[in-house]
C-alpha positions in Angstrom: -216.4 -27.9 -29.4 -219.7 -28.1 -31.4 -219.4 -28.0 -35.1 -222.6 -27.6 -37.9 -223.1 -29.1 -40.5 -226.7 -28.0 -42.9 -228.0 -30.2 -45.8 -231.4 -30.4 -47.8 -231.0 -27.2 -50.0 -231.1 -27.4 -53.4 -233.3 -26.2 -57.1 -237.7 -26.0 -56.7 -239.8 -24.2 -58.2 -242.2 -21.3 -56.5 -245.3 -23.2 -54.6 -242.5 -26.2 -53.7 -240.9 -27.5 -50.3 -237.8 -29.2 -48.5 -236.9 -29.9 -45.7 -233.5 -28.9 -44.8 -231.6 -30.6 -41.5 -228.5 -28.9 -39.5 -226.5 -31.9 -37.5 -224.5 -30.9 -34.4 -221.8 -32.7 -33.0 -220.7 -32.7 -29.4 -222.8 -32.6 -26.3 -225.5 -30.8 -24.6 -227.3 -30.3 -27.9 -230.6 -30.7 -26.2 -229.8 -28.1 -23.2 -229.3 -25.2 -26.4 -232.2 -23.0 -28.0 -231.4 -23.0 -31.8 -231.9 -21.2 -34.7 -231.7 -20.9 -38.5 -230.9 -17.9 -40.6 -230.6 -17.5 -44.2 -228.3 -14.7 -46.5 -229.5 -13.7 -50.0 -226.6 -12.4 -53.0 -226.1 -9.0 -51.9 -227.3 -8.7 -48.0 -226.8 -9.2 -44.5 -227.5 -12.8 -43.2 -231.1 -12.5 -41.4 -232.8 -14.5 -38.5 -235.4 -17.5 -40.1 -236.6 -19.1 -37.1 -235.5 -20.5 -33.4 -236.7 -23.3 -31.8 -235.4 -23.8 -27.0 -234.9 -26.4 -25.5 -238.0 -26.6 -24.2 -239.5 -26.5 -27.9 -241.1 -23.5 -27.6 -240.9 -21.5 -31.5 -240.9 -18.4 -32.8 -240.7 -17.2 -36.2 -239.2 -14.2 -38.2 -242.8 -12.7 -40.2 -241.6 -13.3 -43.9 -241.7 -17.0 -43.2 -244.8 -17.4 -40.3 -246.9 -20.5 -41.6 -244.7 -22.4 -44.0 -241.4 -22.6 -42.6 -241.8 -24.9 -39.9 -238.3 -25.6 -37.2 -237.6 -28.8 -35.7 -235.6 -30.4 -33.2 -234.4 -34.1 -32.2 -232.4 -34.4 -29.4 -231.7 -38.4 -29.7 -230.0 -37.2 -33.3 -228.2 -34.0 -31.9 -230.1 -31.8 -35.1 -232.7 -29.1 -36.2 -234.6 -29.8 -39.1 -237.1 -26.4 -41.0 -239.7 -27.6 -43.2 -240.8 -25.0 -45.9 -244.0 -24.6 -47.7 -244.7 -22.7 -50.3 -241.8 -21.4 -51.6 -241.4 -18.0 -52.6 -238.3 -17.1 -54.8 -237.5 -14.6 -52.6 -236.4 -16.5 -49.6 -233.4 -17.9 -52.0 -230.5 -18.4 -49.9 -227.8 -19.8 -48.1 -229.2 -20.8 -44.7 -227.8 -21.6 -41.7 -228.0 -23.1 -38.6 -226.9 -21.4 -35.0 -227.4 -21.0 -31.7 -229.5 -17.6 -31.1 -227.1 -16.2 -27.5 -223.0 -15.5 -28.4 -221.0 -16.6 -28.7 -221.5 -18.3 -31.1 -220.9 -21.6 -32.3 -218.6 -21.8 -35.7 -221.0 -21.4 -39.4 -221.9 -24.2 -41.0 -221.4 -24.2 -45.5 -224.6 -23.5 -45.2 -227.0 -24.9 -47.6 -227.9 -23.2 -50.7 -232.4 -22.5 -51.4 -233.0 -21.5 -55.2 -237.0 -21.3 -55.8 -236.9 -20.5 -59.1 -238.9 -21.4 -62.6 
């Protein structure tokens, strides 16, 4: 069973940057595509970005050009570098794989963009 632990969130001013990290337990991590998702208060969870096992990357339109997803298979981690943050990026951020069945969701990491 894979366990996911997200970290790196915090409070940042508009225009600032944060780097999120997702640590995954279990074997065969490098064979999975992985994604970042986010859920803002009162809204459904939405997809943010995906990286395949071959490091092909895709992004949702609202974050394209500002966020960068990456992975380190040796460390079983997936990261999300977030630049030029906007108040509308405020949400709890989660990682998981983009296919079913999903892994059990982690606790997420809160990102708040506010002046």
